[in-house]
Each structure stands twice: as structure tokens, then as C-alpha cells.
N, C-alpha and C positions, 0 to 999 in steps of 0.2 A: 819791848817785844814780849817778854813774859807776862807783864802786867796786862797787856791787851788780851792775851790768851786766857789768863785767869779771870779777868773781869767778865768775860763772857760766861764763864762757869758760875761766878757769883751771881750774875744777873738771873741765871736760871734757878738758883737755889730757892729763892723766895716763892716762886710760882708753883712749885710742886706742893702737895698738901701741907698744911701747917704741921711741921715736925719739930720736936724738941731737939735742941743741940746736945743734949746729954745722950750721946750716941749709944754707948753700951747699954744703958738703962732702957732706952727706947727699943733697941734691937732685941734685947732679952724679953721685953714685954711683948713685942710683936711675934717672936718665935713661940712664946707660950700661947698666944691667941690663936695662931694658925693650927696648933695641935688640937685645939678644942672646937675651932670653927667648923661649921658644916660647909659643904661645897656650894656656897652661895655667894651673893654679891659682896658681903662683908669680908669674906676671905679673899676675894679678888683685891679689894681695897688694901687689906693688910699686906698681901704679897707685893703689891705695887709700891707700898711704903717701904717695905724691906729692901726692895730693889734700890730705892733712892738712898736709904740709910747706908747701905754698903757702898754705894757709889761715892757718897760724901767721905766715907772712911778710906776710899781708894781700893777697896776690895771688889774689883770689877767683876771677877768671875762669879762670885757669890751674888753680886747684884744682878748679873745677867740670868743666873739660875732662877732667882725668885721673880725676876721680871718676865721671863718666858713662861714660868708657871702661872703667873697672873694672866698672861695672854691666853694660854690654853684653857684655863677655867673660865675666863671672861667670855671667850667665844662660845663655849658650851652654854653659858647662862644668858648670853645676849646682853651683857652688861656694858653698855657703851661708855659710861663714865670711867669704869675700871679699865676698860681697854685703852681709851685715849691716854690715860695717865701712865699705864704700863708702857705703851708705845713711846711716849715722851721720855720716860725715865731711861728706857733702854737706849733711846737715841742719844741721851746725854752721855751715857757710858761709852758708846761707840765714838762719839765726838771727842771725849776725853782721851781715848786711845788713838785718836788720829784716823779712825776708819770713817771718813766723811761720807762715803757712799751709803754705808749701812745707817749712818746717823740720819742722813736725808731721807732714806727709805722709811725709817720709823717716824721721823718728824712729819712727813707728808701723810703717812697712815693716820697719825694722831690728828692732824689738821682736818682730814676728810671727815672723821667721826665728829669732831667739834663743830664743823660747819653744818653737818646734818642735824646736830643738836641745837644749833643756833646760839651757842654760848660764846658771846663776843669776847669776854675776858680770856677764855681759853684759846679762842681763835687768835687773839693778839699774841698770846704766849707762843703759839706755834709759828706765827710769822717771825717773831723775835728769834726763836731758836734756829729757824731756817736761815735767817739773815746772818746769824753768828757763824754758821758753817761756811756760807759763801765768803764771809770775811776771813775765815781761816784759810780758805783756798786762794785768797788774794783777789777775789772778784768784788772789789769795793763798790762798784756801781750797783750790782745786784744786791749786795748787802745793805746799802743805804736805801734802796727801793723797798726791801722787805721791812727794814727798821722803820721807815717812814710810814708804811701801811699800819704797822703795829702801833706807832705813836698816835696816828690819826684815830684809830679805834679806841685807844685808851683815853684820849681826850674826850671823845664822844660819850663814854660811859663814866667819866670822872674818876678814873683809876689813878690816883696820885702816885702810888708805889710803882705802878706800871710805867707811868710817864717818866718818873725818875730813872727807871731801868732803861727805857728807850733812849733818853738823853745820854746816859752813861755809855751805852753800846754804840751810839752814833759818834760819840766822842772818840771811842776806840778806833772806829773806821777812819775818821779824819786823821788821827794820830798815825795810823798805818800808812796813809798816803802822804804824810809829811805836812799836813795842814794843821800845825800846832795851835794857832790862834783859834781856829774853829773847834779844835779838840778841847782846849781849855774852856771855851765858851759853853760847850755842852756838858763838860764835867762839872763846872761850877753851877749850872742850872740844876743838874742832878743833886749835887751836894746841898743846895739850898732847900730843895723839897725834902730830902732825907733828914736834914737837920731839924726842919719843922716837925717831922714825924718822929724824931728821936730814934731812928733806926740805926743802931750801932754797926751792924754788919754792912749795911749799904754805905754808911758814912765812911767806914774803913775802905770799902771798895773805891769810892770816889777819891779819897786821899791817896790811895795807891796809884790810881791812874794819873792823878795830877802830879804825883811824885815822879812817875815815869817821864812825863813831859819836861819836868824840871831837870831830870837826869840828861835827857837829850839836849837840853839847852845849856847844859854845863853847870847848873845850879845844884851841886852835889849835896850840900848840907840840907837844903830844902827837900831834896829827893829822899835822903836818908831818914829824915824826920818822918816823912810820910810812910816809908816802908816799915819802920819800927812800930808805928801805930797799928798797922794792919797785921803785922806778925803776932803781936800780942793777942789780937782778936782770934786769929786762926789757931793759936795755941790753946786758947780757952775753949773753943768749940771742937777741937780735935780734927780740924780740917787738914789732913796730911798733904794733899796736893797743893793747897794754899801755902802751907808752911814751906814746902820744898821750893815753890816759886819765890817766896819772900827771901829765903836764905840765899838763893842764887842772885836775886836782885841787889840785896844788901852787899853781898860779896863783890858784885860788879862795881858798885859805888866805891867800895873800899879799894878795889883795884885801880879805879880812876884817880883816887886820892893817893895812890902809891902805898897803901896800907896792905902790903902783899900777904903777910902771915894771916891777918884777919880775913882777907879775901879768900885765901886758900881754905881756911877753917870753915867758912860759910859754904863754899863749894862742896866740901866733904859732907856737911850736914844735909845739903840738898840731895846728894847722891845716896846717902843712907836711906832717906825716905823714898826717893823716886825708884830705887831698886825694888822696894817692897810694893809700891803701887804699880810698877811696870810702865811708868810714863816715859816713853822714849824721848819725848820733847825735853822733859826736865833733865834726863840723863845726858842728853846731847849738850844742853846748855851747861850742865855741871862739869862735864869733861872738857869743854872748851875753856871754861874759866880756870880749871886746874892747869891745863896746858899753858895758858898765858902766864899764870902765876909761876909755874916752874921755869918757863922760858926766861922771864926777867930775873929769876933767882939763880940762873945758871945751872939748873937741874935738867940738863939736856935729855938724859935718858928718860926721866919721868915725863918730861914735856912731850917727847916723841911717843911714848906709850899712851899718854892721855889724848894726844892728837889723833892717834890711830883709833882709839875708842870713840872719839868725837866723830871721826869720819865714818866709822862703822855704823853708828846710830843715825848719822845724817844720810848715809847711803840706804840704810834700811827704810827710813822714812821716805826717801826719794823713790826707792823701789816700790814701796807701797803706793806712792803717788802715781808711779808709772803704771802699776797694775790697775789702779783705779782709772787711769786715763785710758788704758787698753779696754777695760770693762766699759767705760763710757763710750768709746768708739764702737765696740761691739753692740752695746745697747742702742747707740744712735743708728748703727747700720740696721739692726733688727727693727728699730722703730721706723726707720725710713722704708724698710722692706714691707712692714705691716701697713704703713701709710700708703705705699704704692698699691698694695693689695686692696686696701680699703677704697682707694681712689678708683681702681679697676672695677671693683664690685659696685661702687657708686656709679661709675660710667655705664656698666652693664645694666644697673638698675635704672639709670636715666634712659638708656636706650630702650629697655623693656617698657618703661613708663611711656616713652614716646610711641613705641609700637602699639602698646595698649590703647594709648590716647587716639592714635590714628585708626585703630580697629574700631574703637568706640565711636569715632567720628563717622567711619564708614557705616557702622551699624545704625547710627542715628540718621544718616542720609537715607539708608535703605528703609529704616522704620518710617521716616517722614515721607518717603516716596510712596511706601505702601499705604500709609495713612492718607496721604494726599490722593492716591489713586482710588482708595475706597471712598473717600469723601466725594471725589468727582463722580465715582460710580453711583453713589447715593443720590448726588445732585442730579445726575443724568437720568437715573431711574425715576426720581421724583418728577423731573421734567417730562420724561416720556409717559409716566403714569398720568400726569396732568393733561398732556396732549391727548392721550387715549381717552380720558374722561371728556375732554372738550370735543374730540372727534365723535365719541359715542353720542354726546348730547346733540352735536350737529347732525349726525346720522339720523337720530330719532326725530329731530325737527324736520329734516328733509323727508323722512318717511311719512311723518304726519302731514307735511305739506303735499307730498306726492299722493297720499291717500285722499286729502281734501281735493286736490286737483282731479284725481281720477274720479272721485265722487261727483265733482262738479261737471267733469267731462261727460260722465255717464248721464247726469241729469240733462246736460245740454243735448247729448246724443239722443236721449229718450224724448226730449222735447222736440228735437229736430225730426226724429222719426214720427212723432205724433203730427207735427206740422206737415211733414211730407205725406204722411198717410191721409191727412185731411185734404191736402192739395190733390193727391191722387184720387181721392174719393170725389172731390169736387169736380176734378177733370172728368172722371168717369160719368158723373151726373151731367156735366156740361156736354160731354160727348154724346151721352145718351139723348139729351135734349136736342142737340144739333142733329143727330141722326133722325129723330122723330120729325123735326122741322123739315128736313130735306125730303123725307118720305111723304110727309103731308103735301109739301110743295110739289112733288112729282105727281102725286095723286090729283092735286088740284089742276096741275097742267094737263094731265091726261084727261080729266073731266072736261077741261075747257076745250080740248081738241074734239072731244066727242060731242 
């Protein structure tokens, strides 16, 4: 149980900036630097590193102080790299304290910046860290999903250290679900890579996780051997949370072997450190081990007192979990409310779009109607103009023909008048001649009578 929790922390350690394990020397150096640093990106980097250094030492309040200082200055400078590291380091501290909501909040903030930057290695780290929190909350399917995504990215970019970390963390999730064969498979895959790279810290992490599986399987000597290896490393690097975890795990093995005084001694060593770091998880485990040791030793009063303290910290953690759950419910409700409002706005927008589209359609119909009408009017006007021109031409032809006819008619009439005049003249001559003939004939008849 404890190894899984600690293994997640160890996995995170490597991926923050390259920091020396000589904690005090590094912290003193960084503190000196930030006093002379200008308010620029370099100072943001130093503040973010200080945050992680104090986190490793278990001094979480100081870590948060410098981490938030890095965020404040990073936002002013627009320094994305410094910001995503600060968010990530603060997330680790909240995760270590069991405040998973704030841990996820900062991890996702870090992921967003890293995705904008396109830094695949850092993106994989964020997926890894988010998966760890889901694992702590017992959401194994979600944890494996995010670890799987991180592993895929790390294989794409050839990040051997990251690949080993993903195998290690996936092994922890399988162990959490009781799939010990799958857990050992992933742990040994991680150990193989870390051994090739000669990474002592990660080798210790792998041995510790393998030791836990052995412990669960009842192979206590194998488990104890692994725990002692990693305890030595944690003592060398001054990793107090790691030391507290190891003391409690070694004490648990001793208890299983009925080595009660030794088990009780390790539980007390765990509590001495975890009280300083403020780790409720470690204190809870320490008081439980003390209560068990006192019970089998017949120290009922001490067992009762330690059991109460165990319950106190268990309830505290559970209460925090309940508060987180309530916050999640409120957040979910608020989210659903916002989604409903968004959907309503989208619906109104769609309705408005539909109305606008219909109006546009009507406008288009009207426009095309007007255009069609104008076009028809132009065509009709052109037709009428053409007809007018044809009519005018026909009228002109008719007038010309009428003129010709009238002229011909006049000629004919003139000729006819001339002919008639000639005829009348001839008739008058003829009549004149006839009159003379009759007159002569009368005279001749009168002469004959005489």
C-alpha cells in the first residue's frame, strides 16, 4: 500500500528539472540566486526549483510559498516554461498532502500550457501525474488510461527513462487491483531499463515495488531485502517522506514475522518523520502499526490510544475525501448548469441562425424576383422597341407605297382627264360636224322643194 503511494512520488522526481540531491546545498544556492535575480524568467525557474526542493524535503508550506511566487512572476513575464513547471511542482505537493482536487487542478493547468508549447516529453509527464492522482483515488481504469497515453508518447520520442517510469506506475495500478502477475511484469520491465541506465534512484523504486508484491505474497525475506535497499538510498538523498514510508513498510514485515519490538521501533521512526512532514497518510499507517504491536504485546491502553489516533487521521482523510466529493458534486452541478446554459445559448443561436437563414432565403427570393421582373421588363421593353421599329419601318413603307399609289392614281386620273377631255372635244367636233351636215341637208331639201 505505502510503496504504491511512494512509487508515484518517485516517478515524478526525475521529471522535474535536473536537481542535485544535495538538498541543503542546492536550496542555499537557490536562495542566494533569487536575492540577486532580476524579475525575469531566470528567477521564475529558480523559484520553481525551490518549490520542488522543499517538496522533496517534506517542507510543503515553503514549497507552496515559492511555487506560488513562481506562478505570480511567471504570469507577469508570460514565461510558459516556468509556469508549467511551477504548476506541476505545486500539484505534486498537493498530491503528497492528499489534496487531490488541487493536485489535478494544477496538473491540468500544467498540461494545457505544455500542449500549447507542443513539448511531448512534458505532455507525457502531465499525463503520468494525472494518472497517479486517479490511481490514488482508486480510479484504476482512468489511471491506466492516462498512464497508457504517457507510455505511448514516451515510446514515440524514445524517452527510455520515461518508459521505465510508465511501466513502474502501471505496475502500481495493477498491484492496487490485485493483479500481482501483471504488476511484477511491469515492475521488472522498468527495472530492466533502469539497470541498463544505471539509475540508482529508479532501481531502488523498482525494488521497493517488487518488495511490496513479495510482501503481499508472503515472501517476507524477499520483501525485507528490497525495503532495506531503498531505505539506504532515501537516507542518502535526504528524502524524508521516502524514509517514513520505508520505516513503516519494514516495520510491517517485522510484524508479519512476529518481530514485534523491531516493528514497533520502525513505526515510531516513521511517526517521527511524518509528524514533521505533515503526511497524514504516513501518520495513519504508523499509528495503525503501533496499535497492532501494542495489541499483541498486551499493552491494551497504548493500543487503544494508538487506535484512536489511527481513526482520527483516517477520519480526517475520509472527511477531506468527502469534502472533495461534495466539491466535485458542486462542480459537476455547476458544470451541468453551465452546459445547460451553453446548450440553451446554442439552441437560441441555432434558432437565430435558422431565422436569419430563412430571412436570407426570403431576401434572395425577393431579390431574384425583382431581378427576374427587371429582366423581363428589359426583355419586354426590347421586344416592344423592336416592334416599334418594325412598325415604324412598315409605316414608312406603307406611306411610301401610298405616296406611290397616290402619285400613280393622280397620273392615271390626269391621263383619264386628258382622255376624257379629248373625247369630249372630239364629241363636240363630231356634234359640230353632225349639226352642219343636218343643216346642209335641210338646206338641200329646202332647195329641192323650191
